[in-house]
C-alpha positions in Angstrom: 0.0 0.0 0.0 1.4 3.4 -1.0 1.1 6.1 1.5 1.3 9.8 0.7 1.7 12.6 3.2 2.3 16.3 3.2 5.9 17.1 4.2 5.7 20.8 3.6 2.9 23.3 2.9 3.3 26.9 1.8 0.7 29.7 1.8 0.0 32.1 -1.0 3.0 34.3 0.1 5.1 31.1 0.1 5.5 31.1 3.8 5.6 27.8 5.6 2.1 26.9 6.8 2.7 23.3 7.8 5.5 20.7 7.9 9.1 21.8 7.3 11.8 22.0 4.6 14.0 19.7 6.7 11.4 17.0 6.6 11.0 17.4 2.9 14.8 17.2 2.3 15.1 14.2 4.5 12.3 12.4 2.6 13.8 13.2 -0.8 17.2 12.0 0.4 15.5 8.6 1.0 14.3 8.7 -2.6 10.7 9.6 -1.7 8.5 10.3 -4.7 7.2 13.9 -5.0 3.9 15.3 -6.0 2.9 19.0 -5.5 -0.6 20.2 -5.0 -1.6 23.7 -5.9 -4.8 25.8 -6.3 -5.7 28.6 -8.7 -8.7 30.2 -10.4 -9.4 29.5 -14.1 -9.5 33.1 -15.3 -6.4 34.0 -13.3 -4.1 31.3 -14.5 -5.6 29.4 -17.6 -7.7 31.9 -19.6 -7.5 35.5 -18.5 -10.3 36.5 -20.9 -12.8 33.9 -19.4 -15.5 35.0 -17.0 -15.1 31.8 -15.1 -13.6 32.0 -11.6 -13.9 28.3 -11.0 -11.3 27.1 -8.6 -9.0 24.4 -10.0 -6.9 21.9 -7.9 -3.8 20.5 -9.5 -1.5 17.7 -8.4 1.6 17.4 -10.6 4.0 14.5 -10.6 7.7 15.4 -10.4 9.5 12.4 -11.8 13.0 13.8 -11.2 14.0 15.2 -7.9 17.2 17.0 -6.7 18.7 17.4 -3.2 21.4 20.1 -3.2 23.9 20.4 -0.4 21.7 17.8 1.4 19.1 20.4 2.3 17.6 22.1 -0.7 14.9 20.3 -2.8 13.7 20.8 -6.3 11.5 18.7 -8.5 11.0 18.6 -12.3 8.0 17.4 -14.3 9.9 15.1 -16.6 7.1 13.6 -18.7 4.6 16.4 -19.2 3.4 17.8 -22.6 1.6 21.1 -22.3 -2.2 20.7 -21.7 -4.6 23.4 -22.8 -7.3 23.1 -20.2 -10.0 21.9 -20.4 -10.0 20.8 -24.1 -6.7 19.1 -25.1 -3.1 19.9 -25.7 -1.2 23.1 -26.6 -0.7 24.2 -30.2 2.9 23.0 -30.4 4.2 19.6 -29.4 6.9 20.1 -26.7 7.9 19.0 -23.3 7.0 21.1 -20.3 9.9 20.7 -17.9 8.4 22.7 -15.1 10.7 23.0 -12.1 9.5 23.8 -8.6 11.8 24.7 -5.7 11.0 24.1 -2.0 10.5 27.8 -1.6 7.8 28.0 -4.3 9.9 29.6 -6.9 9.3 28.0 -10.3 10.8 27.6 -13.8 10.0 26.0 -17.1 12.1 24.8 -20.0 10.3 23.9 -23.2 12.1 21.9 -25.9 9.9 21.8 -28.9 9.4 18.4 -30.6 7.7 19.4 -33.9 10.8 20.4 -35.9 9.5 23.9 -36.4 11.8 26.8 -37.5 14.0 28.3 -34.8 16.0 31.5 -34.9 19.0 31.1 -32.6 19.2 33.9 -30.0 21.1 32.3 -27.2 21.4 34.0 -23.8 19.2 36.4 -21.9 16.1 37.5 -23.7 13.8 40.5 -23.3 11.1 40.0 -20.5 7.8 38.8 -21.9 5.4 38.5 -18.9 2.0 37.0 -19.7 -0.8 39.5 -20.4 -3.2 40.3 -17.6 -1.7 37.9 -15.2 -0.7 39.8 -12.1 0.0 36.7 -10.0 2.8 35.7 -12.5 6.1 37.3 -11.7 8.8 36.8 -14.4 12.3 36.6 -13.0 14.2 36.1 -16.2 13.9 34.8 -19.8 16.3 32.7 -21.8 16.9 31.6 -25.4 13.6 33.0 -26.9 13.5 32.1 -30.6 15.5 28.9 -30.2 14.1 25.4 -30.1 14.3 25.4 -26.3 13.3 28.6 -24.5 13.3 28.7 -20.7 12.3 31.1 -17.9 12.3 31.4 -14.2 9.3 32.9 -12.4 6.9 32.9 -9.5 3.2 32.2 -9.8 1.3 33.1 -6.6 -0.7 29.8 -6.2 -3.2 30.0 -3.4 -1.2 27.1 -1.7 1.5 24.6 -2.3 1.6 21.2 -0.7 4.7 19.1 -1.2 3.5 15.5 -0.9 5.8 12.6 -0.6 5.6 8.8 -0.8 8.4 7.7 1.5 8.2 4.0 0.9 11.5 3.2 -0.9 14.2 1.1 0.8 17.9 1.6 0.2 19.6 -1.8 -0.5 22.9 -0.8 -2.1 25.2 2.2 -2.1 28.5 2.3 -3.9 31.3 4.7 -4.9 32.0 5.9 -8.4 34.4 2.9 -8.9 31.8 0.4 -7.7 33.2 -0.1 -4.1 30.3 -1.0 -1.8 29.6 1.7 0.8 26.6 0.0 2.4 24.1 -2.7 1.6 24.9 -5.4 -0.9 24.4 -6.3 -4.5 22.8 -9.6 -3.4 20.0 -7.7 -1.7 19.4 -5.6 -4.8 19.3 -8.8 -7.0 16.9 -10.6 -4.6 14.5 -7.6 -4.7 14.7 -7.2 -8.5 14.1 -10.9 -9.0 10.7 -10.7 -7.2 9.6 -7.8 -9.4 10.4 -4.9 -7.1 10.6 -1.4 -8.7 14.0 0.3 -8.6 14.9 3.9 -8.1 18.4 5.5 -8.4 20.1 8.3 -6.5 23.1 9.5 -8.6 25.7 11.7 -7.0 26.8 14.9 -8.7 25.4 13.9 -12.0 25.2 17.6 -13.3 28.7 18.8 -12.3 29.7 19.3 -15.9 27.0 21.8 -16.4 28.7 24.3 -14.2 31.4 26.7 -15.3 33.8 25.0 -12.9 32.9 21.4 -12.2 35.1 21.3 -9.1 33.1 24.1 -7.4 29.6 22.9 -8.3 27.2 22.5 -5.4 27.1 19.0 -4.0 23.9 17.3 -5.3 22.1 14.1 -5.8 19.6 13.4 -8.6 16.8 10.8 -8.1 15.1 9.0 -11.0 13.1 5.8 -11.5 14.6 2.8 -13.2 13.0 0.9 -16.0 14.2 -2.4 -17.5 16.9 -4.1 -15.5 19.4 -6.9 -16.2 21.6 -9.1 -14.0 24.7 -10.9 -15.4 24.9 -13.9 -13.1 28.5 -14.9 -13.8 30.0 -11.3 -13.8 27.8 -10.3 -10.8 27.0 -7.1 -12.7 23.6 -5.3 -12.5 22.5 -3.0 -15.2 19.4 -0.7 -15.5 18.0 1.9 -17.9 16.5 5.0 -16.3 13.3 6.8 -17.1 13.9 10.1 -18.9 15.5 12.8 -16.8 16.3 16.5 -16.9 19.7 17.7 -15.9 20.0 21.3 -14.6 23.0 23.2 -13.3 22.7 22.7 -9.5 22.2 25.7 -7.3 20.1 27.2 -4.5 17.5 27.8 -5.8 17.6 25.7 -8.9 17.1 27.7 -12.1 17.2 27.3 -15.8 19.7 29.4 -17.9 21.0 29.3 -21.4 22.9 26.0 -22.1 22.6 25.2 -18.4 20.3 22.2 -18.8 19.6 19.2 -21.0 17.7 15.9 -21.0 18.1 12.3 -21.8 18.4 8.8 -20.4 20.9 6.9 -18.3 22.3 3.3 -18.5 23.7 2.6 -15.0 25.8 -0.3 -13.8 26.5 -1.6 -10.3 30.3 -0.9 -10.9 29.6 2.8 -11.2 29.8 2.9 -15.0 27.2 5.2 -16.5 26.3 6.1 -20.0 24.2 9.3 -20.5 22.4 9.5 -23.8 22.1 13.2 -24.0 19.6 15.1 -26.1 20.7 18.6 -27.0 17.5 20.6 -26.4 18.4 23.2 -29.0 19.0 20.8 -31.9 17.4 17.5 -30.6 20.6 15.7 -31.6 21.7 12.8 -29.4 25.2 11.9 -28.1 26.5 9.4 -25.6 28.7 10.4 -22.7 30.5 7.8 -20.5 31.5 8.5 -16.9 31.4 7.0 -13.4 29.2 8.0 -10.5 28.4 7.1 -6.9 24.9 5.5 -7.0 22.4 4.6 -4.3 19.9 1.9 -5.3 16.4 1.8 -3.8 13.6 -0.8 -4.1 9.9 -1.0 -3.5 
């Protein structure tokens, strides 16, 4: 039985109304799943020309989570295409990589998937706040006119609830060279063999996105695993991840020009990792090999 609870609630001014940021950070550090509940009015957030003031409740899934410096949490909607409420999808096929920080600050990166024309204007872009939306506060705008614009902002939702499912169990932790820190490969294999789901915590996965990788904030990225394989003679465990979004780590987490990308991971229990990276501006793929410390969780 999966159990969800509210680890942190913020009011409309983004002050803590219940729970705590420490509780949220501790749960995410245990690989807890994250969903965030918000409330807003239809004609304040969806269609400003509509007479409808119907209240809408939203709960969004954040399939990729970050814990920065062991105390700051951010989540990213890694599977979302833009929905045009209440009728269907938005006019252009794209991903909506919404990012929410624990303080209620938000961001979005939108790589378009339809192959439409793009005029490269990398870097800061002129502010373009939405029309007649006073609760939307634009912080900055990036790469407008490219295939992957992004922006950082605050929308004054009436409330935020950071809900977690804290039911994962850590069974193996190893260093970047595969040396076991805690748990055991056997425990992972036993759980996998009975059909358990697997989740990964990868240490400092996004260090190369910073100007100086050695000074990048310490961070851990959590993502679900998909198909997994165990080589019984070599004692080698391999898994492919769900899609993930990498963002230059910081407090708070924010998008910036060329400071993010997305793709898939192949991870092994000896620390060997291949990142199949999609360049969001060109949608071209490339493979990048490295080694990372990984924590393995099962449920």
